N, C-alpha and C positions, 0 to 999 in steps of 0.2 A: 236713256234706258240701257238697263244691262241688258245682256242677252240671256238665252235661255239657259246655256250653258253655265253662265256665271250664276244664275239663281239656284241653281242644280247642284255647283259647288258648294254655295254656301250653305245650302241646305243639308246637303250630306256632313259636311264639317262640323256644322254647330249640333246636328244631331248624333254624331259621333262622340262629342265632349257630353251632350248631356245623357248618354247611354252610359257613360263613364264616371259620372255623377260631376262634371265641371260645371261650373257657373256657364254663363252665357251672357250674364250682366253683372255689373257690380252691385250686387245687390244686397251682401251681407258680407259682415267680416269675412277676410281671410279667401275672398272670390272675387277673381280680377277680372277683365279683358278690354282690348285696344283694337277697336277696327279700322281706326286712323280715317274714318269718314270724313270724304271731301278734302283728306291730304292733313287733317288736324288730329293730334296726338290726343287719346283722352287720359291716360295716366302720366303720371310723372316721370320721366325718365333721367337717370344719373350715370356719370360714368365712373368706371371702376378705377381710372385714372393708370393703371398699367393692363396691357402694353399703349394705350394711347388714350387721348381723352375727349375723345367723340361720344356722342349719345344718340340715340333713336331718334329720327325726324318722321315727319308725314310729308308725304310726295301724293300730289293730286295725280291721277291718271284714269284714263277713260276705263282701263281694262282690268282692275280691280279683281281680284277671285271672289269677293264675296258681293259684287257688284254696287259699294258704295261709294267709288270714286276716289281712293285713298288708299294707298300703302305704308307700312312702317320701312325706313331705309337707315342701315347704319352705316358708314364710309369709314373704312380703316386707310388712310392716306398717309403719306410720308415714309421716312425711313423705318419706322416700328414695325414689328411683325402684324399688328392687328389692332383691334379696338372689341372692348366689352361694354355693353350699355346694361344696366339692370332698372328695372323697374322698382318706384316706391312703392312697394308693397311688404305683406307682414313676411316673418322670415319661417321657412320650413326648416325641421329638424328630422324627421325620419318618414314622411307620408306628405306627398304633394302630385299633383297632376299638372302637365305642364305640355304645351301644343301651339303650333301654326301652322298654316299653310308656307312654306319655304319656295322660294324660288330658286329650283335646283334641277335644270336641264340635263338629261341624259346626253353621253357622247363629249364633243368636245366646244360644245356652245361656249362655255367659261373659259376663262384663261386658264390656263395650267399653273396650279399653285395655289388657287384660289380656296377658300374655305368660308362657309356663311351657314349660319343657322342659331340654335337655341344655347343658351348658358343656362347653369344652375347651380346650386350653393354656392354663389358667388359672394366671396369675401372680399369687402372692400378695402380691408386692409386697415392699419393704424393711419390717421391723417398726417400723420409726421413722415411716413414712409409707407405709402402705398406699395411699393413695390413687395411687401411683406404678404399682401394677399393671394388668393388663389379662387380657382373655379372649374367647374367640368364644362365642356363642350361638348355639343350633339349636334353636329354639322355635315354639310353637303362638301364632300371633300374631293377638290380635282388637283393634289397633290400628284398623283401618279396616274394621270392621263385621265381615263374614264370615271365618270364620279362615281363615289360610295359613300353610306352613311358611316360615319367615324364618331365613336364615343372615347372622349380622352379628357384627363386630367391634368391640369397645367398649375402649379403653385410653387412658392417661394421654397417650400420645405424639400424640393424633388429639383431646385436650383433653373425651374420655369422652363424645364424641358419637358415637354407634352410626353404625358403617358398614354397611349394607346391602349383601351381595355377590349373594345371590339371593332370590327368593322365587316359591313357587309355591301358586296357590288351592287350599285343600283340597276344594273341591268339584268339584274337576278332576282329581283324583286316585283311586286302586283303594281300594274301603271295604277295612275289615279284614276278614279271612277268620278266620270262627269265634271271634272276640273279642267280648266284652263291649262292648255301645254305649256309645260316649263314647270308647274307648281306641282309640290308634293306635301302632303299631308304628315307632317312629322308631330310625334308626341313619347312625351315619356313620364312615366306613373311610377313612383315610388311608395312602397308600402313594407313598413318596419322594415328600412333600410334593403329591401330588396327593389329592383325596378325591370321593368319591362320596358321595350322599346316597341313602338307602333309605327308603320308606315302606311301609308292610303289604307287604312283601316285593317291591317296585316300585320300580326306580331312577329318581330323581326329574332330576336333570341328565344330558342327553345328552351332555357332555364332562366330563371330570374337572375339577375346579376346583383352580387353585394355592393352597394355604394353606400360611402357615408360621407356625412360632412365634415370636413378637416378645419380645423382650427388652429391656423399658421401662428398664432399668437395668444397664448394663455388669458392675455387682457383684454383680448377683443372676443367678444360673442356675436358679432354681427355676420357670422356666414350664415348664409340660407336665403338670399335673394334669388331671384329669377331673371331672366333676360335675353340678350342676342349677342351675337357673337360674329365677328366678319375679320378674316386674315389671310394672311397672302405668304407665300416665300418666294423667293427668286425673283423673277421679273413681273409678276403678277400682283401689279400695285398701279393704282390704288385698287383694294378689294372693296364688296360690299354686301351687306347681308339684306335682302327683302323679304318683308313678312308680311302677311293679312290674312285672318287676324291673330292676334294673340292673346293666349287664354294661361290663365294660371289659378291653381285653388290649393292652399295650405291651410288646413284646417287646423 
């Protein structure tokens, strides 16, 4: 049986997304969620193909944040810099809401160099050349020691060198409310090309950030999926992202 803190965490998370208009069930077109109950994914997860070919998988655990016995895990192993996996959902252009609880303990509990969290406006690229694609990542970032929340764009049109748009030190942000230790409630909301980033129920950016869907190939209009990112630099390999539950609405 899940503990009281787990039930409170799940209720807090679901209530926050309901308040923002985000669905907690796949009950209509454009509204999706995956709670990974019992370690079994509910959505179909695909690989971005670059930088790696991993996909989000379910893992049965006793201490899942929502108390249902399962979480989602994306592992970035091997010599590449990371992995991106997206849910097979509708594509968004200029309006969506995306969120999950992300395993992101403060301090140095994770390996230096690891990054894990969410990805959006994922462009799978052309089937003949997946490296042509791109994506934004919103991650818990340990590259420089203590954890921070980082928003960056990665794409072939900028030689796949991450362009960091904003960064917020985790130690300066509000602690999770009634959530299991180490889990952070991370959310991105986009409305008419302007983005708000939320952490544990508090908005991080003082002003909306301009973010647009990037089409790296004029013949490819698939950009717009949402999913999960796991990456690393240096010796932090393999890296993994742990999430639960995953919510996405693209009206």
